[in-house]
C-alpha positions in Angstrom: 114.5 -236.1 0.6 117.7 -237.7 1.9 117.8 -241.5 2.5 121.0 -243.2 3.6 121.8 -246.6 5.0 124.8 -247.4 7.2 126.1 -249.6 4.3 126.4 -246.4 2.3 128.7 -244.9 5.0 131.0 -247.7 6.1 134.2 -247.8 4.2 133.8 -244.3 2.6 135.2 -240.9 3.5 132.1 -240.5 5.7 133.5 -243.0 8.1 136.2 -241.2 10.1 138.6 -242.9 12.5 140.4 -241.2 15.4 144.1 -241.0 14.8 144.7 -242.5 18.2 142.3 -245.4 17.6 139.8 -244.5 20.3 136.7 -244.1 18.1 135.1 -244.2 14.7 132.4 -241.7 13.6 130.0 -242.5 10.8 128.9 -239.1 9.5 125.4 -239.7 8.1 124.3 -236.0 7.6 126.8 -233.3 7.0 126.9 -229.5 6.4 126.6 -230.2 2.6 123.1 -231.7 3.3 121.8 -228.2 4.3 119.9 -229.5 7.3 121.4 -227.0 9.8 123.0 -229.8 11.9 125.0 -232.9 11.3 124.1 -236.4 12.5 126.5 -239.2 13.3 126.8 -242.7 14.8 129.9 -242.8 16.9 131.6 -245.9 18.5 133.8 -245.2 21.4 136.0 -248.3 21.8 136.0 -250.1 25.2 138.9 -249.3 27.5 139.5 -245.9 26.0 139.5 -242.3 27.3 139.0 -239.3 25.0 139.4 -235.7 26.0 136.8 -233.6 24.2 136.2 -229.8 24.1 133.8 -228.7 21.3 134.5 -225.0 21.7 133.2 -224.4 18.2 130.1 -226.7 18.3 127.2 -227.7 20.4 126.6 -231.4 20.6 123.8 -233.7 21.9 124.5 -237.4 22.4 122.2 -240.3 22.9 123.6 -243.6 24.1 122.1 -246.7 22.4 124.6 -249.4 23.4 127.4 -250.0 25.9 128.4 -248.4 29.2 130.8 -245.7 30.2 131.2 -242.4 31.8 131.6 -238.7 31.2 133.8 -236.6 33.5 133.6 -232.8 33.4 136.8 -230.8 33.3 137.9 -229.1 35.6 135.1 -229.9 38.1 135.6 -233.7 38.0 131.9 -234.5 38.1 131.2 -238.0 36.7 128.1 -239.0 34.9 127.2 -242.6 34.1 126.5 -243.2 30.4 124.4 -246.2 29.4 121.6 -247.0 26.9 118.8 -244.4 27.2 121.2 -241.6 28.5 121.3 -238.3 26.7 123.8 -235.6 27.4 124.0 -232.2 25.7 127.1 -230.1 25.7 125.2 -226.8 25.8 128.0 -224.8 27.3 130.9 -226.2 25.2 131.7 -228.4 28.2 135.2 -229.8 28.4 135.1 -233.5 29.4 136.6 -236.9 29.3 134.5 -239.7 27.6 135.4 -243.2 28.7 134.0 -246.6 27.5 134.2 -249.3 30.1 133.7 -253.1 29.4 132.2 -252.7 25.9 132.1 -250.2 23.1 129.8 -247.2 23.5 127.4 -246.7 20.5 126.3 -243.1 20.4 124.0 -241.1 18.2 125.2 -237.5 17.9 123.9 -234.2 16.6 126.3 -231.2 16.0 125.4 -227.6 15.5 126.9 -226.0 13.4 127.1 -229.1 11.3 130.4 -230.8 10.6 131.8 -230.9 7.1 132.8 -234.5 7.5 136.6 -235.0 7.9 137.1 -233.5 11.3 139.1 -235.2 14.0 139.9 -233.8 17.5 142.9 -231.4 17.7 145.3 -231.2 20.6 142.7 -229.6 22.9 139.9 -232.0 22.0 138.0 -229.7 19.6 137.0 -229.7 16.0 137.8 -226.6 13.9 135.0 -224.1 13.1 132.7 -225.3 10.3 132.9 -222.1 8.4 
């Protein structure tokens, strides 16, 4: 059984900050935990825009706090993100994620699981987990 508390994550190498300062991801379950997915709490900071393209991963995201929007690339379709909203990037969808007046607090699941130190590269993706 795995039991972790956020206090076990914050301030460790399981708390990963975006180089551009747009977000922090607290990686609670990782590839090394052998669950077949990774689980994270991510804060997207208010007033930021992040280009994302998980071409090597599938991701499901559930918003628990804050308000923002997701805009698909290249279609430009905009979805409102607020508490209770789930979105799943089932087609490796390219998008912009924006937090508006407050930080977005998101619970995220990745498949395949992340190893833990990933940050977005120049096209918004994480490297393959293999």
